[in-house]
C-alpha positions in Angstrom: -21.7 -13.4 7.6 -20.9 -14.3 10.8 -20.9 -11.4 13.5 -19.0 -10.7 16.6 -19.8 -13.8 18.3 -17.3 -16.4 17.3 -18.2 -20.1 18.0 -14.2 -21.4 17.9 -13.4 -22.0 21.3 -10.6 -21.1 22.8 -10.9 -21.7 27.0 -9.7 -19.8 30.0 -8.3 -16.7 28.3 -8.2 -13.5 30.1 -10.7 -10.9 28.9 -8.9 -7.7 27.5 -10.6 -4.5 27.9 -9.2 -1.2 26.5 -11.6 0.7 28.7 -14.4 0.7 31.2 -18.1 0.6 30.2 -20.1 -1.6 27.6 -22.2 0.5 25.9 -23.2 0.3 22.4 -21.9 2.9 20.1 -23.5 6.8 20.8 -24.0 8.7 17.6 -24.8 11.7 19.9 -21.1 11.5 21.6 -19.4 13.5 18.8 -16.1 13.5 20.2 -16.3 9.3 20.2 -15.8 9.8 16.3 -13.6 12.6 16.5 -10.3 11.3 15.5 -8.6 14.5 16.2 -9.9 14.4 20.0 -7.4 13.3 22.6 -9.9 11.1 24.1 -10.2 9.1 20.5 -8.6 6.0 21.8 -10.0 5.7 24.9 -13.7 6.3 24.0 -13.6 3.0 21.4 -16.3 1.5 23.0 -18.6 4.7 22.5 -17.8 3.7 18.8 -18.5 0.1 19.1 -19.1 -2.3 22.2 -16.7 -4.9 22.6 -17.8 -8.6 23.0 -16.8 -9.3 26.5 -17.8 -12.7 26.1 -16.1 -13.7 23.0 -14.2 -17.0 23.5 -11.0 -15.3 21.6 -10.7 -12.6 23.9 -6.9 -12.6 25.2 -4.5 -11.0 26.9 -0.8 -12.7 26.6 1.5 -11.0 29.6 4.6 -13.6 28.6 5.6 -13.9 32.4 6.5 -17.4 31.7 6.7 -17.7 27.6 4.1 -18.0 25.4 0.7 -19.5 25.7 0.4 -22.7 23.9 -3.4 -22.2 23.6 -2.7 -18.9 21.7 0.2 -19.2 19.6 2.2 -21.1 17.0 5.9 -20.8 16.3 6.8 -20.6 12.7 9.3 -21.8 10.4 9.0 -20.2 6.3 9.6 -17.3 4.3 8.0 -15.0 1.7 8.9 -12.4 -0.8 12.7 -14.0 -0.9 14.0 -12.0 -3.9 15.5 -8.8 -4.6 19.2 -7.8 -4.4 19.8 -9.4 -0.7 17.4 -12.7 -0.3 16.8 -13.5 3.1 16.4 -16.8 4.7 12.7 -16.3 6.4 11.6 -16.5 9.8 12.9 -19.6 11.9 11.7 -20.6 15.3 15.6 -21.0 16.6 15.6 -17.0 17.1 13.0 -17.2 19.2 13.9 -16.7 22.8 12.9 -15.9 26.4 14.2 -13.3 28.7 13.3 -11.4 32.0 14.4 -8.0 33.2 15.7 -7.1 36.5 12.0 -6.4 37.8 11.0 -10.1 36.8 9.3 -8.9 33.8 8.6 -11.8 31.1 9.2 -10.8 27.4 9.4 -12.8 24.1 12.6 -11.8 22.4 12.6 -12.2 18.4 15.8 -12.2 16.9 17.0 -10.8 13.8 20.3 -11.9 12.4 22.2 -9.7 9.8 24.0 -9.8 6.8 26.9 -10.4 9.6 26.1 -13.2 11.4 28.1 -15.9 11.6 26.6 -18.6 13.9 25.2 -20.6 10.6 28.4 -20.7 7.8 25.1 -22.0 6.0 23.3 -19.3 5.8 26.2 -17.4 3.3 25.5 -14.0 4.5 21.7 -13.9 4.2 19.7 -12.3 7.1 17.1 -14.1 8.9 14.4 -13.1 11.3 11.7 -14.8 13.5 7.7 -15.1 13.8 4.7 -16.1 15.7 0.8 -16.7 14.9 -2.0 -17.1 16.6 -3.4 -20.5 16.5 -6.9 -18.9 15.7 -8.8 -16.5 13.3 -9.7 -13.4 14.8 -12.4 -11.0 13.9 -13.0 -7.1 14.1 -12.1 -5.5 17.2 -9.0 -3.9 19.1 -5.4 -5.3 18.4 -2.7 -4.3 20.6 0.8 -4.9 21.1 3.7 -3.7 23.6 7.1 -4.3 22.3 10.7 -2.8 21.5 10.9 -2.9 17.7 14.1 -4.4 16.2 15.9 -1.1 15.6 18.4 -1.7 12.9 18.4 -0.9 9.4 17.1 -4.0 7.3 14.5 -5.5 9.2 10.9 -5.1 9.5 9.1 -5.1 12.7 5.5 -5.9 12.3 2.4 -7.2 13.8 -0.3 -8.3 11.0 -3.2 -10.3 10.1 -3.0 -12.2 7.2 -5.5 -14.8 5.4 -5.3 -16.0 1.3 -8.4 -17.9 1.1 -8.3 -19.0 -2.5 -4.5 -19.8 -2.5 -3.5 -17.3 -4.8 -2.4 -13.4 -3.2 -4.3 -12.1 -6.9 -7.4 -12.9 -5.7 -6.9 -12.8 -1.9 -4.7 -11.1 0.3 -6.7 -10.3 3.4 -4.1 -8.1 5.6 -3.7 -5.2 8.2 -0.3 -4.5 8.9 1.3 -2.3 11.6 4.9 -2.3 9.8 8.3 -0.6 11.4 11.5 0.1 9.6 10.3 0.0 6.3 12.6 1.6 3.7 15.1 1.8 6.5 13.5 4.4 8.5 12.2 4.1 12.0 10.3 8.0 11.4 7.0 6.7 9.6 4.6 4.1 10.7 3.5 2.0 7.8 -0.2 1.3 7.8 -1.5 -1.0 5.3 -5.0 -2.8 4.6 -5.7 -5.4 1.6 -8.0 -7.8 0.6 -6.3 -8.4 -3.1 -2.8 -8.3 -4.1 -4.1 -5.2 -6.0 -6.8 -4.0 -3.8 -5.0 -2.2 -1.0 -4.5 0.9 0.6 -1.2 2.5 2.4 -0.2 5.3 4.4 3.0 6.2 6.5 2.5 8.8 8.5 5.5 10.2 10.3 5.0 9.6 14.4 8.5 11.1 15.6 6.5 13.4 17.5 5.4 10.8 19.3 8.6 8.5 19.2 11.1 7.2 17.4 10.2 3.6 16.8 13.6 2.2 17.3 14.6 4.2 20.6 15.0 0.9 22.4 11.6 1.6 24.6 8.4 -0.3 25.0 5.8 1.4 22.9 2.1 0.1 22.5 0.7 -0.1 18.9 -2.5 -0.5 18.5 -5.2 -1.2 15.5 -8.7 -1.1 16.0 -11.0 -3.0 13.1 -14.4 -2.3 11.8 -16.2 -3.7 8.8 -19.4 -1.4 10.4 -18.0 2.0 11.7 -20.3 4.1 13.5 -23.1 1.6 11.6 -22.6 3.4 8.4 -21.8 -0.1 6.7 -18.3 0.9 6.2 -15.3 -0.5 6.9 -12.3 1.4 8.9 -9.2 0.6 10.5 -7.7 3.2 13.0 -3.8 3.0 14.2 -2.6 4.5 17.3 0.9 4.6 19.1 1.0 4.9 22.8 -2.8 5.8 22.5 -2.6 8.7 20.1 -4.1 8.4 16.8 -1.9 8.3 13.9 -4.0 7.0 10.9 -7.2 6.0 9.7 -8.1 3.9 6.2 -11.5 2.9 4.9 -13.6 1.8 2.7 -13.3 -1.6 0.0 -9.8 -2.1 0.9 -10.6 -3.2 4.4 -11.4 -6.8 4.7 -14.2 -8.8 6.0 -12.4 -12.0 6.5 -11.3 -13.5 9.9 -7.6 -13.8 10.1 -4.8 -14.8 12.4 -2.4 -12.3 13.7 1.2 -12.4 13.4 4.2 -10.8 15.2 7.8 -10.7 13.9 10.6 -9.5 12.3 12.0 -10.4 8.5 14.4 -8.8 6.2 13.6 -8.2 2.8 15.9 -6.1 0.3 13.2 -3.4 0.5 14.4 -2.5 4.3 17.4 -1.2 3.5 20.9 -3.1 4.0 21.3 -5.7 7.4 24.8 -4.8 7.7 25.1 -5.8 11.3 25.5 -9.0 13.6 22.0 -9.4 15.3 18.8 -7.4 17.2 15.9 -8.1 18.9 12.0 -7.7 19.1 10.9 -7.4 22.8 7.3 -8.2 23.1 6.1 -7.5 26.5 2.3 -7.7 26.3 -0.2 -8.8 23.5 -3.9 -8.5 23.5 -7.2 -9.1 21.4 -10.6 -7.6 22.2 -13.5 -8.5 19.8 -16.2 -6.0 18.9 -20.0 -7.3 19.6 -22.4 -8.2 16.8 -22.4 -4.9 15.2 -19.4 -5.7 13.6 -19.9 -8.5 11.0 -17.3 -10.8 9.0 -17.1 -14.1 7.2 -15.3 -16.9 9.0 -12.9 -19.0 6.6 -10.8 -22.1 7.5 -7.8 -21.3 5.6 -4.9 -22.1 7.8 -1.1 -21.5 7.5 1.6 -23.2 5.8 4.5 -22.3 7.9 5.1 -25.5 9.6 3.3 -24.1 13.0 4.1 -25.6 16.3 3.6 -25.0 20.2 5.8 -23.0 22.0 6.2 -25.6 24.3 7.4 -27.9 21.7 9.9 -25.5 19.7 12.7 -25.4 22.0 12.9 -21.9 22.8 15.8 -21.0 25.4 15.9 -18.6 27.8 18.6 -15.2 27.0 20.1 -12.9 29.4 18.0 -9.6 29.3 21.3 -7.4 29.7 23.1 -9.3 27.0 20.5 -8.2 24.6 19.6 -4.7 25.4 22.1 -2.5 27.1 25.3 -5.0 26.7 24.7 -5.8 22.9 27.7 -4.2 20.8 25.9 -2.7 17.8 29.2 -2.8 16.1 30.4 -5.4 13.8 33.3 -7.3 13.8 34.5 -5.4 17.2 37.6 -7.2 17.9 38.6 -7.5 14.0 39.0 -11.5 14.2 37.4 -11.8 10.8 40.3 -10.4 8.5 39.0 -11.1 4.9 36.5 -9.1 2.9 32.6 -10.0 3.0 32.6 -7.9 0.2 34.9 -5.3 -1.6 36.4 -3.0 0.8 33.9 -4.2 4.0 35.6 -6.0 6.4 32.2 -7.4 8.0 31.2 -3.6 9.1 34.7 -1.9 9.0 34.8 -0.1 5.6 37.6 1.7 3.4 36.6 4.9 3.0 38.4 5.0 -0.3 38.1 8.4 -2.0 41.5 8.1 -3.2 43.2 7.7 0.0 46.2 5.4 0.1 46.2 4.4 3.6 45.9 0.8 4.1 44.5 -2.0 6.6 45.9 -5.0 7.9 45.6 -7.3 10.4 48.1 -8.0 13.1 48.7 -10.3 16.1 49.0 -7.8 18.8 45.4 -7.8 20.4 43.4 -6.9 23.5 40.5 -9.1 22.7 41.1 -12.4 20.8 43.8 -12.8 18.8 44.0 -9.7 16.0 43.8 -5.9 15.9 43.5 -3.8 12.9 46.6 -1.8 11.9 45.8 1.0 9.8 48.8 2.9 8.4 49.2 5.7 6.2 50.8 5.8 2.8 53.5 8.3 1.7 51.6 10.0 -1.2 49.4 12.9 -1.4 46.5 11.4 -0.3 48.2 9.5 2.3 45.5 8.8 5.0 44.0 5.5 6.1 40.1 5.8 6.9 38.0 2.9 7.8 34.7 3.4 9.3 31.4 1.3 10.5 28.2 3.1 10.3 25.2 3.0 12.4 22.2 4.4 10.6 18.7 5.4 11.9 20.3 7.3 14.8 18.2 10.0 16.0 18.0 13.0 18.1 18.3 12.2 21.9 19.8 8.3 21.5 22.5 7.5 23.6 25.8 5.8 23.2 28.9 4.9 24.8 31.9 4.2 22.5 35.1 2.9 23.6 38.2 1.6 21.7 41.4 0.3 22.5 44.1 2.0 20.5 47.8 2.8 20.1 50.4 4.3 17.9 53.5 2.5 16.8 55.9 5.5 17.8 54.9 8.7 19.4 55.3 11.0 16.3 52.6 8.7 14.3 49.5 10.8 14.1 46.0 8.7 14.8 42.4 9.4 16.0 38.8 8.4 16.2 36.2 10.5 14.2 32.9 10.7 15.5 30.6 12.1 13.3 27.0 12.8 13.4 25.2 13.0 9.7 21.9 13.7 8.4 20.0 11.1 7.4 21.7 10.6 3.7 25.0 10.4 5.3 25.9 13.3 3.5 25.6 16.9 5.5 28.0 17.0 9.0 25.7 17.9 11.5 28.4 17.2 14.5 32.0 16.4 14.5 34.1 15.3 17.4 37.6 13.8 17.9 39.6 11.4 20.0 43.4 11.9 19.9 45.4 8.9 20.0 48.0 9.8 22.4 49.4 6.3 23.8 52.4 4.0 22.1 51.1 1.5 24.4 47.2 0.0 24.3 44.8 2.6 26.1 41.3 2.3 26.0 39.4 5.4 24.8 35.9 6.3 25.8 33.3 8.8 24.7 29.7 9.2 25.6 27.7 10.2 22.7 24.3 12.0 22.2 22.7 12.4 19.1 21.6 15.9 18.3 18.9 17.4 16.5 18.7 16.9 12.8 21.1 14.1 12.7 20.3 10.3 11.8 23.6 8.7 11.1 26.2 7.7 13.4 29.9 6.8 11.9 32.8 5.9 13.7 36.0 6.7 12.2 39.5 5.1 12.8 42.1 7.7 10.9 45.5 7.5 10.7 47.5 10.6 9.2 51.1 9.7 9.6 52.7 6.5 10.3 50.4 3.2 11.8 48.0 2.6 14.3 46.3 -0.6 15.8 42.9 -0.5 17.1 41.0 -3.7 18.9 38.0 -4.4 21.0 35.6 -1.7 20.0 32.3 -1.4 21.4 29.4 0.8 20.9 26.7 0.5 23.3 22.7 2.1 23.4 22.5 4.2 26.9 18.7 3.4 27.7 
């Protein structure tokens, strides 16, 4: 067994401390061991002192990109199966960006099913990942980030090491996972030692935040192998300094592990029916606990093609282009006029249900070369309905919608319908209509704020009589 004094050297790193003081745990201070206390997060050093001299302590503020002494970028994939195989994680999806105040971020890109940057992907989604060069032991792990906000991708910070080459006998892992099962209300907290020896909880944290709200939140886990000198392993999870979950016992690893941060798109995360979106990582830190927390040091290393960030060709990207100006609608200018799958034109879906209306594409556009032409039929169910869905849109989320549209004749009847529905997209919570009242192109806009109990936003294009053209659709998140 190794203790908290790791002999591997990572020089010149900044020491991270979560709070002042260097005292060992004090069993007389009951508040420090009461995870229901509002001060539980800040009293961590009352439970176990930090090793302020550990060579592996670090803070990376990412002011000018990733530190080569700390990080590797990765290419590879895992669990590539299910109904929608993905293309793993690729370093080509890692970018640097700065906001208007000069704060630096790593932007980890996720490509959805409708991303056509690389035709060879054939509709497979793709993520991105970084990993620490060194393995770390018990201590406080912390990341400040905005999660990738769309259904179909899992944002995660996790430790992982397989020491035997088989996860059946060695799958050492601690997880913060956001977006599992296509939702952002419950944080997935998981610990493993083998494929079958694991524990998982998914506490609802929506009273703290909706984790895809686009804002920077602080996610933390404290890993103990000897919690309160009891000899028992325990992991505590926090969001924004608020305790949310603990797991203790034999599922807590005693093996040192590197830290991984990234987004990947397994089939169990829901449908990645969008073009692209991003994680924004603002700050990452690790602070080792002292020698009271024991662990085994193992020399297993990743097989996922690690590379120094400085050698990875990481490009800069405009901050506003991936935040306030990122269109949440796919195929917004209707340039892709063939089907992705049946009745799905790269995001615009035919709401059939017996309706006879049709969608064609015409060369009368305000953006690009094509526009969508919706035409009503002539039977009893003559309406044309096409829509695009933005799932995981929770109470308080704000959007600005704009669409260029016109009818072909003044007698035609067309509208844009904004439907807020529940998480199952069944129950209507709120409906708003915008009448298309022009026979020449006009930009129709609407500010949208999601109301209580809503979790799905549907943008419908509807023609009841005649025909209408639609183009240049935008749905921007308002922060």
